[in-house]
Legacy VTK file of the C-alpha trace (Angstrom):
# vtk DataFile Version 3.0
C-alpha trace
ASCII
DATASET POLYDATA
POINTS 154 float
-37.862 92.707 -35.752
-38.037 89.702 -33.431
-39.346 86.358 -34.665
-42.919 85.428 -33.882
-43.075 83.409 -30.660
-44.101 79.818 -31.188
-45.287 76.957 -29.049
-42.659 74.285 -29.595
-41.953 71.005 -27.862
-40.848 71.892 -24.347
-40.829 75.671 -24.925
-43.653 78.181 -24.816
-43.826 81.815 -23.934
-47.034 83.111 -22.357
-47.554 85.318 -25.423
-47.229 82.341 -27.778
-49.671 80.230 -25.755
-52.104 83.153 -25.518
-51.940 83.809 -29.274
-52.446 80.115 -30.031
-55.519 79.896 -27.804
-56.960 83.151 -29.110
-56.768 81.636 -32.591
-58.211 78.291 -31.420
-60.966 79.946 -29.397
-62.214 82.265 -32.098
-61.837 79.552 -34.766
-63.920 77.115 -32.705
-66.597 79.730 -32.102
-66.712 80.476 -35.854
-66.835 76.772 -36.780
-69.580 75.918 -34.317
-71.575 79.045 -35.121
-71.558 77.815 -38.727
-72.619 74.356 -37.548
-75.437 75.965 -35.561
-76.598 77.814 -38.671
-76.472 74.576 -40.665
-78.588 72.856 -38.006
-81.077 75.715 -38.156
-81.198 75.366 -41.944
-81.833 71.607 -41.661
-84.650 72.411 -39.274
-85.999 75.282 -41.358
-86.086 73.250 -44.574
-87.622 70.295 -42.703
-84.908 67.864 -43.788
-86.038 64.379 -42.745
-82.474 63.095 -42.252
-82.318 65.525 -39.330
-85.938 65.962 -38.207
-87.661 62.606 -38.608
-88.786 61.010 -35.343
-86.271 58.176 -35.753
-83.423 60.707 -35.936
-83.779 62.107 -32.423
-80.358 60.685 -31.490
-78.770 62.460 -34.468
-80.329 65.769 -33.445
-79.132 65.324 -29.865
-75.577 64.439 -30.913
-75.332 67.389 -33.295
-76.711 69.811 -30.705
-74.283 68.483 -28.090
-71.399 68.861 -30.555
-72.472 72.421 -31.341
-72.812 73.388 -27.668
-69.582 71.718 -26.513
-67.604 73.157 -29.431
-68.805 76.679 -28.714
-68.145 76.404 -24.978
-64.695 74.912 -25.553
-63.970 77.872 -27.813
-64.769 80.136 -24.878
-62.520 78.042 -22.610
-59.679 78.514 -25.099
-60.216 82.278 -24.878
-60.200 81.928 -21.095
-56.865 80.117 -21.194
-55.442 82.833 -23.457
-56.408 85.402 -20.827
-55.179 83.268 -17.929
-51.651 82.651 -19.250
-51.121 86.382 -19.719
-52.179 86.979 -16.095
-49.910 84.212 -14.757
-46.748 84.493 -16.885
-44.435 83.120 -14.188
-45.881 79.622 -14.405
-43.558 76.846 -15.586
-43.655 76.323 -19.344
-44.409 72.611 -18.904
-47.593 73.419 -16.948
-48.707 75.857 -19.641
-47.928 73.315 -22.362
-49.840 70.576 -20.548
-52.902 72.790 -20.143
-52.602 73.993 -23.747
-52.252 70.551 -25.301
-54.953 68.993 -23.145
-57.424 71.792 -23.870
-56.759 71.614 -27.607
-57.219 67.840 -27.505
-60.515 68.247 -25.646
-61.563 70.941 -28.137
-61.282 68.452 -30.984
-62.360 65.193 -29.353
-65.450 66.242 -27.403
-67.427 68.130 -30.056
-65.946 65.979 -32.830
-67.055 62.827 -31.042
-70.592 64.105 -30.662
-70.826 65.150 -34.313
-69.245 61.897 -35.530
-71.595 59.938 -33.287
-74.552 61.658 -34.933
-73.474 61.076 -38.524
-74.203 57.356 -38.411
-76.902 56.325 -35.949
-77.724 52.672 -35.208
-81.305 52.460 -34.080
-81.437 54.815 -31.123
-77.694 54.619 -30.432
-75.029 57.018 -31.687
-72.222 55.812 -33.924
-68.755 54.787 -32.740
-67.482 58.359 -32.996
-69.119 59.105 -29.654
-66.345 57.004 -28.043
-64.063 60.040 -28.508
-66.136 62.078 -26.053
-64.906 60.473 -22.790
-61.288 60.737 -23.974
-61.906 64.415 -24.657
-63.557 64.743 -21.238
-60.443 63.352 -19.551
-58.277 65.754 -21.555
-60.537 68.609 -20.441
-60.162 67.587 -16.799
-56.361 67.466 -17.171
-56.414 70.965 -18.669
-58.674 72.322 -15.934
-56.613 70.803 -13.108
-53.460 72.300 -14.666
-55.105 75.706 -14.964
-56.444 75.624 -11.397
-53.006 74.578 -10.128
-51.469 77.513 -11.996
-53.774 79.961 -10.234
-52.629 78.915 -6.772
-50.656 81.564 -4.972
-47.232 80.165 -3.988
-47.672 81.878 -0.608
-50.723 79.680 0.187
LINES 1 155
154 0 1 2 3 4 5 6 7 8 9 10 11 12 13 14 15 16 17 18 19 20 21 22 23 24 25 26 27 28 29 30 31 32 33 34 35 36 37 38 39 40 41 42 43 44 45 46 47 48 49 50 51 52 53 54 55 56 57 58 59 60 61 62 63 64 65 66 67 68 69 70 71 72 73 74 75 76 77 78 79 80 81 82 83 84 85 86 87 88 89 90 91 92 93 94 95 96 97 98 99 100 101 102 103 104 105 106 107 108 109 110 111 112 113 114 115 116 117 118 119 120 121 122 123 124 125 126 127 128 129 130 131 132 133 134 135 136 137 138 139 140 141 142 143 144 145 146 147 148 149 150 151 152 153
């Protein structure tokens, strides 16, 4: 029986990257589905910490975290599919896309949620500063993925 492929520093097989992003994608979807249910419960039980007029920023931040987390989960599933369709790509390109997408998957929704935990007047907390860093990581991942889809004959 062969050892399970892993994503290590400087080495990644397409199967290992795909398995990693399948796990990340489905885990993110599960996590943010649970967050969505928690938000619905806060709404359903009319919890003032979430629903009061002065907490509009908190509601927005939490909803943005929920939406971005779920969509980034889907992007992780998309990367899992993509690396199996383009196995001849250099490992460093796959690792760059993988690391950048995982970073974005933590920083973007995490920044929104953290920004909503502590609200200052109508402004989100400092955690929201993670969102642009996650956005840059997402762009790096997307550029790497788009570059990988180019046909060498073009």
